[in-house]
KOLLO-317956 format. One record per residue: residue number from 1; z, x negated, y negated of N, C-alpha, C in turn. Coordinates in steps of 0.2 Angstrom, whole numbers, plus 5000, padded with zeros to 4 digits. Atoms other than C-alpha are relative to their C-alpha. Layout:
N
NUM,Z,X,Y,Z,X,Y,Z,X,Y .
...
END
This chain:
401
1,5001,5003,4993,5605,5097,4786,4993,4995,4999 .
2,5010,5000,5000,5589,5087,4788,4999,5000,5008 .
3,5003,4999,4991,5579,5092,4803,4995,4995,5001 .
4,5004,5008,4997,5571,5077,4814,4996,5003,5007 .
5,5002,4999,4995,5559,5080,4827,5001,4994,5008 .
6,4997,5001,4995,5560,5074,4845,4999,4991,4999 .
7,5002,5007,4999,5552,5058,4842,5002,4995,4994 .
8,4995,5000,5004,5559,5057,4825,5008,4995,5002 .
9,4993,5003,4995,5577,5054,4834,4999,4994,5003 .
10,5002,5005,4996,5569,5042,4846,4999,4994,4996 .
11,4998,5010,5004,5567,5028,4833,5003,5000,4998 .
12,4992,5001,5005,5582,5033,4824,5002,4995,5004 .
13,4994,5002,4998,5591,5030,4837,4997,4991,5004 .
14,5001,5002,4996,5582,5016,4846,5001,4993,4997 .
15,4999,5004,5003,5589,4999,4843,4997,4991,5002 .
16,5003,5005,4997,5576,4986,4849,4998,4995,4995 .
17,5000,5005,5005,5573,4971,4840,4993,5002,4998 .
18,5006,4997,5006,5555,4979,4835,4998,5007,5003 .
19,5002,4993,4997,5551,4999,4839,4995,5001,4994 .
20,5007,4998,5005,5534,5005,4834,4999,5007,5002 .
21,5003,4994,5001,5529,5022,4830,4994,5001,4997 .
22,5006,5001,5003,5512,5027,4831,4998,5007,5003 .
23,5001,4993,5001,5505,5044,4827,4996,5003,4995 .
24,5003,4996,5006,5495,5057,4820,5002,5003,4992 .
25,4996,4998,5005,5496,5063,4804,5003,5005,4999 .
26,4994,4991,5003,5509,5074,4796,5004,5001,5007 .
27,4995,5002,4995,5520,5068,4808,5008,4997,4998 .
28,4995,5001,5000,5533,5063,4801,5001,4991,5000 .
29,4999,5009,4997,5531,5043,4802,5004,4997,4993 .
30,4997,5003,5005,5535,5037,4784,5008,5004,4998 .
31,4994,4996,5000,5550,5051,4782,5006,4997,5004 .
32,4997,5000,4997,5557,5045,4796,5001,4991,4999 .
33,5000,5007,5003,5555,5024,4791,5007,5001,4995 .
34,4997,5001,5006,5563,5029,4775,5008,5002,5005 .
35,4994,4998,4998,5578,5038,4785,5004,4996,5005 .
36,4997,5007,4997,5581,5023,4795,5002,4996,4998 .
37,4997,5005,5002,5582,5010,4783,5005,5003,4997 .
38,4995,4998,5003,5595,5022,4774,5005,5001,5004 .
39,4991,4996,4994,5606,5026,4790,5001,4991,5001 .
40,4997,5007,5000,5605,5006,4792,5007,4997,4997 .
41,4998,5003,5007,5613,5004,4774,5006,5003,5002 .
42,4993,4995,4999,5626,5018,4778,5005,4995,5005 .
43,4994,4998,4993,5631,5011,4796,4999,4990,5000 .
44,4999,5006,5001,5631,4992,4790,5001,4996,4990 .
45,4999,4998,5007,5636,4995,4770,4999,4991,4998 .
46,5003,5006,5003,5631,4978,4759,4995,4995,5002 .
47,5007,5005,4998,5615,4972,4768,4996,5004,4995 .
48,5007,4998,5002,5597,4972,4761,4995,5004,5004 .
49,5006,4996,4996,5583,4984,4769,4992,4998,4996 .
50,5007,5000,5003,5565,4977,4767,4995,5004,5002 .
51,5007,4995,4999,5551,4991,4765,4994,4998,4997 .
52,5004,5002,5003,5535,4986,4764,4994,5004,5002 .
53,5006,4996,5002,5517,4995,4761,4995,4996,5002 .
54,5006,5003,5002,5499,4988,4762,5000,4998,4992 .
55,5001,5002,5004,5499,4990,4745,5003,5002,4996 .
56,4995,4999,5007,5509,4990,4726,5000,5011,5000 .
57,5000,4993,5000,5504,5009,4724,5000,5004,5006 .
58,4996,4996,4994,5506,5014,4742,5009,5002,4998 .
59,4995,5002,5001,5524,5008,4736,5002,5006,4996 .
60,4995,4995,5006,5525,5022,4722,4997,5003,5002 .
61,5001,4989,4998,5518,5038,4730,5001,5000,5007 .
62,4998,4998,4995,5525,5035,4746,5011,4998,5001 .
63,4992,5002,4999,5541,5025,4747,5006,5003,4994 .
64,4996,4998,5004,5548,5029,4731,5002,5009,5000 .
65,4999,4994,4997,5544,5047,4734,5007,5002,5004 .
66,4996,4999,4993,5555,5047,4750,5005,4996,4998 .
67,4993,5003,4999,5569,5034,4746,5004,5006,4993 .
68,4999,4997,5005,5571,5046,4729,5001,5005,5003 .
69,4997,4992,4998,5573,5063,4738,5004,4999,5007 .
70,4994,5002,4992,5584,5056,4754,5004,4997,4996 .
71,4995,5003,5002,5595,5048,4744,5005,5005,4994 .
72,4993,4993,5000,5599,5064,4735,5001,5003,5001 .
73,4998,4993,4995,5598,5077,4749,5009,4997,5003 .
74,4994,5001,4995,5612,5063,4756,5006,5000,4993 .
75,4996,5002,5005,5621,5061,4739,5001,4993,5001 .
76,5000,5009,5000,5620,5042,4740,4997,5001,4991 .
77,5001,5002,5008,5619,5037,4719,4998,4992,5001 .
78,5005,5004,4999,5605,5025,4716,5000,4997,4994 .
79,5007,5001,5006,5596,5015,4703,4994,4995,5001 .
80,5005,5003,4999,5578,5010,4704,4999,4998,4995 .
81,5002,5005,5004,5570,4995,4696,4993,4999,5001 .
82,5006,4999,4996,5552,5001,4697,4996,4993,4997 .
83,5006,5005,5001,5545,4983,4690,5003,4995,5003 .
84,4997,5006,4995,5556,4973,4702,4999,5005,5007 .
85,4999,4994,4995,5554,4989,4716,5003,4995,5004 .
86,4995,5001,4996,5570,4986,4721,5005,5007,4999 .
87,4996,4996,5002,5586,5000,4724,5007,4998,5003 .
88,4993,5002,5000,5602,4996,4721,5006,5005,5001 .
89,4994,4993,4998,5616,5008,4730,5006,4996,5000 .
90,4992,5001,4999,5634,5008,4732,5000,4996,5009 .
91,5002,5003,4993,5629,5003,4750,4998,4995,5004 .
92,5007,5006,4997,5617,4990,4751,4994,5000,4995 .
93,5007,5000,5005,5600,4987,4743,4992,5001,5005 .
94,5007,4999,4997,5581,4991,4748,4998,4995,4994 .
95,5005,5005,5003,5568,4976,4742,4994,5005,5003 .
96,5006,4996,4997,5549,4986,4742,4995,4993,5000 .
97,5006,5004,5006,5535,4974,4742,4994,5003,5003 .
98,5010,5001,5001,5515,4973,4745,5000,4995,5006 .
99,5003,5006,4995,5508,4966,4762,4995,4996,4998 .
100,5005,5005,5002,5494,4960,4752,5003,4996,4993 .
101,4999,5006,5004,5504,4951,4741,5005,4996,5002 .
102,4995,5003,4996,5513,4937,4753,5003,4996,4994 .
103,4991,5001,5005,5520,4929,4736,5003,5002,4997 .
104,4994,4996,4999,5530,4940,4734,5006,5002,5002 .
105,4995,4999,4992,5539,4941,4751,5003,4993,4997 .
106,4995,5007,4999,5550,4926,4745,5007,5001,4996 .
107,4992,4999,5003,5568,4924,4738,5003,5004,5001 .
108,4994,4994,4998,5579,4936,4746,5000,5001,5008 .
109,4998,5001,4992,5585,4939,4765,5002,5008,4999 .
110,4997,4993,4995,5585,4955,4775,5004,5001,5005 .
111,4998,5000,4995,5593,4962,4787,4998,5004,5006 .
112,5005,4996,4997,5583,4976,4793,4996,5000,4995 .
113,5005,4997,5001,5564,4980,4790,4996,5004,5003 .
114,5005,4994,5000,5551,4993,4789,4996,4997,4999 .
115,5008,5001,5005,5534,4990,4787,4996,5005,5005 .
116,5003,4992,4999,5525,5007,4785,4993,4999,5000 .
117,5008,5001,4999,5506,5009,4789,4997,4995,5002 .
118,5001,5007,4999,5504,4992,4795,4991,5000,5003 .
119,5007,5001,4999,5485,4997,4804,4997,5001,4994 .
120,5004,5001,5006,5478,4998,4789,4998,4997,4995 .
121,5001,5008,5000,5478,4980,4786,4995,4997,5007 .
122,5003,5001,4991,5466,4972,4795,5004,4995,5002 .
123,4996,5004,4995,5471,4960,4809,5003,4994,4997 .
124,4996,5006,5003,5474,4944,4800,5003,5000,4995 .
125,4994,4999,5005,5482,4951,4785,5007,5003,5001 .
126,4996,4998,4998,5493,4961,4795,5005,4994,5008 .
127,4996,5003,4996,5498,4946,4807,5002,4995,4994 .
128,4998,5006,5009,5500,4935,4790,5008,5004,4998 .
129,4995,4994,5002,5511,4949,4784,5005,5002,5004 .
130,4995,5003,4994,5522,4950,4799,5004,4996,5001 .
131,4994,5006,5002,5528,4934,4798,5001,4998,4994 .
132,4997,5000,5008,5532,4934,4780,5004,5005,5001 .
133,4995,4991,4997,5542,4952,4785,5005,4996,5003 .
134,4992,5003,4996,5552,4940,4799,5001,4994,5000 .
135,4997,5007,5004,5554,4924,4789,5006,5002,4995 .
136,4996,4998,5004,5563,4934,4776,5007,5004,5004 .
137,4993,4997,4998,5574,4944,4789,5005,4997,5003 .
138,4995,5004,4995,5589,4934,4794,5004,5002,4995 .
139,4994,4998,5002,5604,4942,4783,5004,5001,5008 .
140,4996,4999,4993,5616,4942,4796,5005,5009,4999 .
141,4997,4993,4999,5622,4960,4802,5006,5000,5001 .
142,4990,5003,4998,5642,4961,4800,5000,5004,5008 .
143,4998,4999,4992,5642,4970,4819,4994,4996,5004 .
144,5004,5005,4996,5631,4955,4825,4992,5004,5004 .
145,5006,4995,4995,5616,4969,4830,4994,4996,4999 .
146,5007,5002,5001,5597,4964,4830,4999,5001,4993 .
147,5002,4999,5005,5591,4960,4815,4990,5002,5001 .
148,5008,4996,4997,5574,4974,4819,4998,4998,4994 .
149,5005,5000,5004,5558,4972,4812,4995,5007,5004 .
150,5002,4991,4996,5550,4993,4815,4996,4998,4996 .
151,5005,4998,5003,5535,4998,4812,4999,5006,5000 .
152,5003,4994,5001,5526,5014,4809,4993,5000,4997 .
153,5007,4999,5003,5506,5020,4807,4997,5003,5005 .
154,5006,4998,4997,5493,5027,4811,4994,4999,5004 .
155,5004,5005,4997,5482,5020,4824,4994,4998,4996 .
156,5005,5005,5004,5467,5009,4813,4994,5000,5007 .
157,5003,5004,4994,5459,5006,4831,5003,4994,5002 .
158,4995,5004,4995,5463,4992,4842,5002,4993,4995 .
159,4998,5004,5003,5472,4982,4828,5008,4997,5000 .
160,4994,5003,5000,5489,4974,4824,5005,5003,5005 .
161,4992,4996,4996,5500,4987,4834,4997,4999,5005 .
162,5002,4998,4992,5489,4990,4849,5000,4993,5003 .
163,5000,5006,4996,5489,4969,4852,5011,4998,5000 .
164,4994,5002,5000,5508,4968,4847,5004,5005,5005 .
165,4995,4996,4995,5515,4983,4858,4997,5005,5007 .
166,5005,5000,4993,5501,4983,4871,4998,4996,5002 .
167,5003,5006,4997,5492,4970,4874,5005,4995,5000 .
168,4994,5006,5002,5509,4958,4869,5004,5004,5003 .
169,4993,4996,5000,5521,4971,4876,5005,4994,5004 .
170,4994,5002,4998,5537,4965,4880,5006,5005,5001 .
171,4995,4997,5001,5556,4971,4884,5003,5001,4994 .
172,4997,5002,5007,5559,4966,4866,4998,5007,4995 .
173,5005,4993,5003,5547,4980,4860,5000,5006,5001 .
174,4998,4993,4998,5549,4999,4861,4990,5004,4994 .
175,5007,4995,5004,5532,5009,4856,5002,5007,5002 .
176,5002,4994,5001,5533,5027,4853,4993,5004,4995 .
177,5007,4996,5005,5518,5038,4851,5000,5007,5001 .
178,5003,4996,5002,5515,5055,4844,4996,5004,4997 .
179,5009,4997,5002,5503,5069,4840,5004,5004,4993 .
180,4997,4997,5004,5504,5077,4825,5001,5008,5000 .
181,4997,4993,4999,5505,5095,4833,5006,4999,5005 .
182,4993,4999,4998,5522,5088,4838,5005,5004,4995 .
183,4996,4999,5007,5526,5093,4821,5001,5009,4999 .
184,5002,4995,5000,5529,5112,4820,4998,5005,4995 .
185,4998,4998,5007,5533,5113,4802,4994,5001,4995 .
186,5006,4999,5003,5515,5110,4797,4997,5006,5000 .
187,5003,4995,5000,5505,5123,4791,4993,5000,5005 .
188,5008,4998,4994,5490,5131,4803,4996,4999,4997 .
189,5006,5000,5005,5479,5130,4789,4999,4990,5001 .
190,5001,5006,5002,5482,5110,4789,4996,4996,5007 .
191,5003,5003,4993,5478,5109,4809,4993,5001,5002 .
192,5006,4999,5001,5464,5119,4807,4993,4996,4998 .
193,5004,5001,5005,5457,5109,4793,4997,4993,5004 .
194,5003,5007,4996,5459,5089,4804,4995,5006,5004 .
195,5005,4999,4993,5449,5099,4818,4992,5002,4997 .
196,5006,4999,5006,5435,5103,4804,4998,4994,4998 .
197,5001,5006,5005,5434,5087,4796,4999,4993,5006 .
198,5001,5007,4999,5436,5075,4809,4996,5000,5008 .
199,5006,5000,4994,5424,5069,4825,5007,5001,5007 .
200,4995,5000,4994,5433,5070,4844,5003,4994,5000 .
201,4997,5008,5000,5436,5051,4844,5006,5002,4994 .
202,4996,4998,5006,5443,5053,4826,5007,5002,5000 .
203,4991,4999,4999,5458,5065,4831,5001,4998,5006 .
204,4997,5004,4997,5460,5056,4845,5006,4995,4996 .
205,4994,5003,5005,5468,5044,4832,5004,5001,4995 .
206,4998,4997,5007,5472,5054,4817,5005,5009,5003 .
207,4995,4996,4999,5480,5066,4827,5003,5000,5008 .
208,4996,5004,4996,5486,5060,4844,5000,4996,5002 .
209,4998,5009,5003,5490,5045,4838,4999,4996,5005 .
210,5003,5007,4996,5478,5035,4851,4996,4993,4996 .
211,5005,5003,5002,5471,5020,4850,4993,5001,5001 .
212,5006,4999,4999,5454,5024,4849,4992,4993,4995 .
213,5005,5004,5005,5438,5011,4844,4996,5004,4994 .
214,4999,4996,5005,5436,5019,4826,4994,4997,4995 .
215,5005,5003,5004,5421,5007,4820,4993,4999,5001 .
216,5007,4998,4997,5406,5011,4830,5000,5001,5007 .
217,5000,4997,4992,5401,5017,4847,5001,4995,5003 .
218,4997,5005,4994,5409,5009,4861,4994,4999,5006 .
219,5005,5002,4995,5397,5001,4873,5001,5004,5007 .
220,4996,4998,4991,5407,5008,4891,5003,5007,4996 .
221,4995,4994,5003,5411,5026,4880,5002,5003,5005 .
222,4995,4998,4995,5415,5034,4896,5004,4997,5004 .
223,4992,5001,4997,5430,5024,4900,5004,5000,4996 .
224,4997,4997,5005,5443,5033,4895,5006,4996,5003 .
225,4997,5004,4999,5459,5021,4898,5005,5005,5004 .
226,4995,4995,4998,5471,5037,4901,4997,5001,5007 .
227,5003,4998,4994,5459,5043,4915,4997,4995,5005 .
228,5002,5003,4994,5451,5029,4923,5006,4992,5000 .
229,4995,5006,5000,5469,5019,4925,5002,5000,5008 .
230,4998,5002,4994,5476,5013,4941,5005,4997,5001 .
231,4997,5005,4999,5490,5004,4948,4998,4996,5007 .
232,5001,5004,4994,5481,4997,4963,5000,4994,5000 .
233,4999,5007,5000,5482,4979,4968,4997,4998,5006 .
234,5006,5002,4993,5472,4968,4981,5006,5000,5006 .
235,4994,5001,4993,5482,4969,4999,4996,4997,5003 .
236,4999,5005,4997,5482,4960,5012,4992,5001,5005 .
237,5005,4999,4997,5465,4966,5023,4997,5001,4994 .
238,5007,5000,5003,5454,4970,5008,4995,4995,5000 .
239,5005,5006,5004,5437,4962,5003,5000,4999,4995 .
240,4999,5001,5010,5437,4957,4985,4991,4999,4998 .
241,5007,4996,5001,5420,4963,4977,5001,4995,4993 .
242,5000,5003,5007,5417,4948,4963,4996,5000,4993 .
243,5004,5002,5005,5409,4949,4947,4999,4994,4995 .
244,4995,5006,5004,5407,4934,4938,4992,5000,4994 .
245,5002,5001,5009,5398,4929,4921,5000,4991,4999 .
246,4998,5009,4999,5395,4910,4919,4997,4998,4992 .
247,5001,5003,5006,5397,4901,4903,5003,4994,4998 .
248,4997,5007,5000,5401,4886,4897,5005,4998,4999 .
249,4993,5001,5001,5419,4882,4895,5004,5007,5000 .
250,4997,4993,5001,5421,4901,4896,4998,5006,5003 .
251,5002,4993,4995,5417,4911,4912,5003,5003,5000 .
252,4994,4994,4999,5424,4925,4917,4997,5003,5007 .
253,5004,4994,4994,5424,4937,4933,5007,5005,5002 .
254,4995,4993,5000,5432,4953,4938,5000,5003,5007 .
255,4999,5000,4994,5440,4956,4955,5001,5008,5003 .
256,4998,4992,4997,5438,4973,4964,5001,5002,5005 .
257,5000,4998,4996,5440,4982,4977,4998,5008,5002 .
258,5000,4993,4999,5432,4998,4986,5003,5005,5005 .
259,4997,4995,4994,5440,5013,4994,4995,5006,4999 .
260,5003,4992,5001,5432,5030,4998,4994,4998,4996 .
261,5007,5002,5003,5417,5022,4989,5001,5002,4993 .
262,4998,4998,5006,5427,5021,4973,5002,4993,4998 .
263,4999,5007,4999,5426,5003,4967,5009,5002,4995 .
264,4993,5003,5004,5445,4997,4958,5001,4993,4997 .
265,5000,5007,5000,5446,4983,4948,5009,4998,4998 .
266,4992,5000,4998,5461,4975,4952,5004,4993,4997 .
267,4999,5008,5001,5462,4956,4945,4994,4999,4995 .
268,5006,5003,5008,5451,4946,4930,5002,4991,5000 .
269,4995,5007,5002,5451,4927,4927,4995,4999,4994 .
270,5005,5000,5006,5444,4924,4910,5001,4995,4998 .
271,5000,5005,5005,5442,4908,4900,4997,4995,5003 .
272,4998,5004,4994,5440,4898,4916,4993,4995,4996 .
273,5007,5006,5004,5430,4882,4911,4994,4996,5005 .
274,5007,5002,4994,5419,4879,4926,4999,5003,5005 .
275,5000,4993,4993,5413,4888,4943,5006,4993,5005 .
276,4997,5003,4995,5422,4872,4951,5006,5004,4997 .
277,4994,4998,5002,5439,4877,4941,5000,5009,5004 .
278,5002,4992,4996,5433,4897,4947,5003,4999,5008 .
279,4999,5000,4994,5433,4891,4965,5006,4998,5003 .
280,4992,5000,4996,5450,4884,4966,5003,5006,4999 .
281,4996,4994,5002,5457,4898,4956,5000,5008,5007 .
282,5004,4999,4995,5449,4908,4970,5005,5000,5007 .
283,4998,5000,4994,5454,4899,4985,5010,5001,4999 .
284,4993,4999,5003,5472,4899,4977,5003,5006,5000 .
285,4997,4993,4998,5475,4915,4976,5000,5006,5003 .
286,5004,4995,4995,5465,4925,4988,4997,4996,5004 .
287,5000,5004,4996,5466,4911,5002,5000,5004,5008 .
288,5005,4998,4995,5461,4923,5017,4999,5007,5000 .
289,5005,4996,5001,5452,4936,5009,4992,4999,5002 .
290,5010,4998,5001,5431,4941,5011,5000,5000,4996 .
291,5003,5001,5006,5424,4937,4995,4995,5000,5001 .
292,5006,4999,5004,5408,4942,4989,4999,5001,4994 .
293,5001,5004,5007,5402,4935,4972,4993,5003,4998 .
294,5004,4998,5003,5390,4945,4962,5000,4997,4992 .
295,5002,5002,5005,5386,4934,4951,4995,5000,4994 .
296,5001,5002,5004,5379,4931,4934,4991,4994,5002 .
297,5007,5005,4998,5357,4923,4938,4999,4995,4998 .
298,5003,5008,5003,5356,4909,4927,5004,4997,5004 .
299,4999,5004,4995,5368,4903,4939,4997,4996,5004 .
300,5005,5003,4998,5354,4900,4948,4997,4993,5000 .
301,5002,5006,4998,5350,4885,4942,5004,4994,4997 .
302,4994,5005,4999,5355,4868,4943,5005,4999,4996 .
303,4999,5002,5006,5369,4863,4932,4999,4991,5003 .
304,5001,5006,5000,5375,4843,4929,5001,4998,5007 .
305,4997,5004,4992,5383,4841,4947,4993,5000,5004 .
306,5007,5000,4995,5364,4843,4954,5000,5007,5003 .
307,4999,4997,4995,5369,4858,4961,4999,5008,4998 .
308,5001,4997,5003,5367,4874,4956,5008,5005,5001 .
309,4996,4997,4997,5382,4887,4954,4998,5004,5004 .
310,5001,4994,4995,5376,4900,4965,5001,4995,5007 .
311,4998,5005,4994,5375,4885,4980,5010,4996,5002 .
312,4992,5001,4999,5394,4879,4975,5002,5006,5002 .
313,4995,4995,4999,5401,4896,4977,4999,5001,5009 .
314,5001,4998,4991,5391,4897,4995,5002,4994,5004 .
315,4996,5004,4996,5397,4881,5000,5008,4999,5000 .
316,4994,5000,4999,5414,4884,4994,5003,5007,5005 .
317,4999,4995,4994,5413,4899,5010,4997,5007,4995 .
318,5002,4991,5002,5408,4915,5000,4995,5003,5000 .
319,5005,4995,5001,5397,4926,5000,4996,5001,4995 .
320,5003,4998,5006,5384,4927,4986,4996,5005,5000 .
321,5005,4996,5000,5373,4940,4982,4999,4999,4993 .
322,5004,5001,5010,5361,4933,4969,4994,5000,4999 .
323,5006,5000,5005,5349,4940,4961,4993,4996,4996 .
324,5005,5003,5002,5332,4934,4955,5002,4999,4993 .
325,5000,5001,5008,5336,4938,4938,5006,5006,4998 .
326,4993,4996,5001,5350,4949,4928,4998,5009,4997 .
327,5005,4993,5004,5348,4968,4926,4998,5003,4995 .
328,5003,4998,5005,5340,4976,4912,5008,5001,4997 .
329,4996,5001,5003,5356,4977,4900,5001,5008,5000 .
330,4999,4992,5000,5353,4999,4896,5003,5001,5007 .
331,4999,4998,4993,5353,4999,4915,5006,5000,5003 .
332,4996,5000,4999,5366,4992,4919,5009,5002,4996 .
333,4993,4997,5003,5380,4999,4904,4999,5008,5003 .
334,5000,4994,4997,5372,5016,4910,5003,5001,5006 .
335,4996,5000,4993,5377,5011,4928,5008,5001,4998 .
336,4993,5000,5003,5393,5008,4921,5004,5005,4999 .
337,4997,4991,5001,5397,5023,4912,5001,5006,5006 .
338,5002,4994,4995,5389,5034,4926,5006,4998,5005 .
339,4994,5000,4996,5404,5025,4938,5006,5002,4998 .
340,4993,5000,5002,5419,5028,4927,4997,5008,4997 .
341,5001,4994,4999,5412,5047,4927,5001,5000,5005 .
342,4999,4999,4992,5412,5047,4945,5007,4995,5004 .
343,4995,4999,4997,5430,5040,4945,5000,4991,5001 .
344,4998,5007,4999,5428,5020,4945,5007,4999,4994 .
345,4994,5001,5003,5446,5013,4938,5002,4993,4999 .
346,4999,5009,5003,5455,4997,4930,5005,5000,5001 .
347,4991,5002,5000,5473,4991,4933,4998,4998,4994 .
348,5000,5007,5007,5474,4985,4916,5007,4999,4998 .
349,4996,5006,5001,5490,4978,4919,4998,4991,5004 .
350,5003,5007,4996,5480,4966,4932,4995,4997,4995 .
351,5006,5003,5005,5464,4965,4920,5001,5002,4992 .
352,4998,4999,5007,5471,4966,4902,4994,5000,4995 .
353,5005,5000,5004,5456,4957,4895,4992,5003,5000 .
354,5005,4995,4999,5444,4969,4905,5001,5005,4997 .
355,5000,4994,5000,5450,4984,4901,5001,4998,4992 .
356,4999,5000,5009,5455,4980,4881,4991,5000,5000 .
357,5008,5002,5006,5433,4972,4878,4997,5008,5003 .
358,5004,4996,4997,5429,4990,4891,5000,5006,4992 .
359,4997,4996,5007,5437,4999,4875,4997,4998,4994 .
360,4999,5003,5007,5434,4989,4861,4992,4998,4999 .
361,5008,5004,5000,5413,4981,4865,4995,5005,4996 .
362,5004,4995,5004,5403,4990,4851,4993,4998,4998 .
363,5008,5002,5000,5386,4990,4847,4997,4996,4993 .
364,5002,5004,5006,5377,4977,4834,4992,4999,5000 .
365,5009,5001,4999,5358,4979,4830,4999,5002,5008 .
366,5003,5000,4996,5356,4990,4844,5001,4999,5007 .
367,4998,5004,4993,5364,4978,4858,5008,4999,4998 .
368,4992,5003,4998,5382,4975,4865,4999,4995,4994 .
369,4999,5005,5006,5388,4964,4850,5003,4994,5004 .
370,4997,5008,4996,5390,4946,4858,5005,4996,4996 .
371,4996,5001,5004,5398,4941,4844,5008,5001,5000 .
372,4992,4998,4997,5414,4949,4848,5005,4995,5006 .
373,4996,5001,4993,5416,4940,4864,5002,5003,5005 .
374,4998,4997,4995,5420,4954,4872,4995,5002,5005 .
375,5005,4999,4993,5404,4954,4883,5002,4997,5005 .
376,5002,5005,4994,5408,4940,4894,5006,5003,5005 .
377,4996,4997,4995,5421,4950,4905,4996,5004,5002 .
378,5002,4993,4999,5414,4965,4902,4991,4998,5007 .
379,5005,5000,4997,5395,4958,4909,5004,4998,5008 .
380,4997,5001,4996,5406,4951,4922,5001,5005,5008 .
381,4997,4994,4996,5415,4968,4930,4992,5003,5001 .
382,5005,4994,4999,5399,4977,4928,4993,4998,5003 .
383,5007,5002,4996,5384,4965,4936,5004,5004,5008 .
384,4997,4999,4994,5396,4969,4953,4999,5009,5001 .
385,5000,4993,5000,5396,4988,4948,4992,5004,5001 .
386,5007,5000,5000,5376,4988,4945,4997,4998,5009 .
387,4999,5002,4992,5373,4979,4961,5001,5003,5005 .
388,4997,4995,4995,5382,4991,4971,5001,5004,4999 .
389,5001,4994,4999,5381,5007,4965,4992,4999,4997 .
390,5008,4998,5002,5361,5006,4957,4996,4996,5006 .
391,5006,5002,4995,5354,4994,4972,5003,4996,5005 .
392,4998,5000,4994,5362,4996,4987,4993,4998,5005 .
393,5004,5000,4994,5345,4995,4996,4995,4994,5001 .
394,5004,5007,4999,5339,4979,4990,5008,4993,5001 .
395,4995,5005,4996,5359,4971,4994,5000,5001,5006 .
396,5000,5001,4991,5358,4977,5012,4991,4997,5003 .
397,5005,5003,4998,5340,4968,5012,5002,4991,5001 .
398,4995,5007,5001,5350,4952,5006,5006,4999,5005 .
399,4994,4999,4993,5364,4955,5020,4995,4996,5008 .
400,5004,5003,4996,5349,4953,5031,4997,4994,5004 .
401,5003,5008,4999,5343,4937,5030,5002,4994,5004 .
END
């Protein structure tokens, strides 16, 4: 009898069009992917299963070993054609392919597919590979069930699995997360060696199965997705405090409310074309709210309409806290991180771009990486934080004028 863990059982039983298992080292991801592939053959005799890994060497070292073992364990006869990367059995076939050789993902059809270690690939290669896998997965299931494409992997930062199962979550996609410690069969020394080898951040990914930025030190390092989360939304009598960043055709704003002196990010507007469009958006979405805007100081310059962006916001009826210059970048970041430690909350459902950028924005040459495109929305959100929680006295003087 094959012993399986709770998260493995959940993965095996899932009939979602796409089920993802994101878990730490030693949690049995590849094993359960193999077991589900075999179960699909047993319950739908005659079908072909597609099993995918990033490279041919991983197919040989992981997939061949697992399929050989469990076919033997279950008493299923098989023939492995090592050059064609194909198993033939009395109950169906398994085709194995490398996601770095898309030219070989042709000329066959599958009814079920699983991608193992999907996050090892770059985002670009993972997306291209996934599309190729989906295109092959069109063999009709005997029971008319879904032609599922599942994925298992250790998380490698905010890459394809994060985008697919978290950022673009839907009812058709199921995400299961598991910790290395969920596997009681691992040697104690293995766990101890992980603690000795990896940093705290790496352990969150490689042991706890969490999505964390592994490529560089993050700018907003005190933002913790789990700790700094809220379900707070805009309510009828809220005063809205909106941080705003001006960029040609790519404006960003983050909407906040304050409750018991704690800021809550409860909405966002990203990729807005210009100030006129931003004004219309706020008036349409928040027609009866008192709105205070904390904009980028660059908006004090005249634009092509002859008015400054700050004046356009005032003429629209909004209060504008308009500093003569932007805060020092380091001071703004330090203030934001301090507020995250003090309880600053973000509704990631209402602010998905802001939440993602806070987790991902890294440094480049000692400065926040502007080439990432993640800085616009974080600048917007933290302008408000800085001018509210760092410079209260300056703010009072503005309102007294």
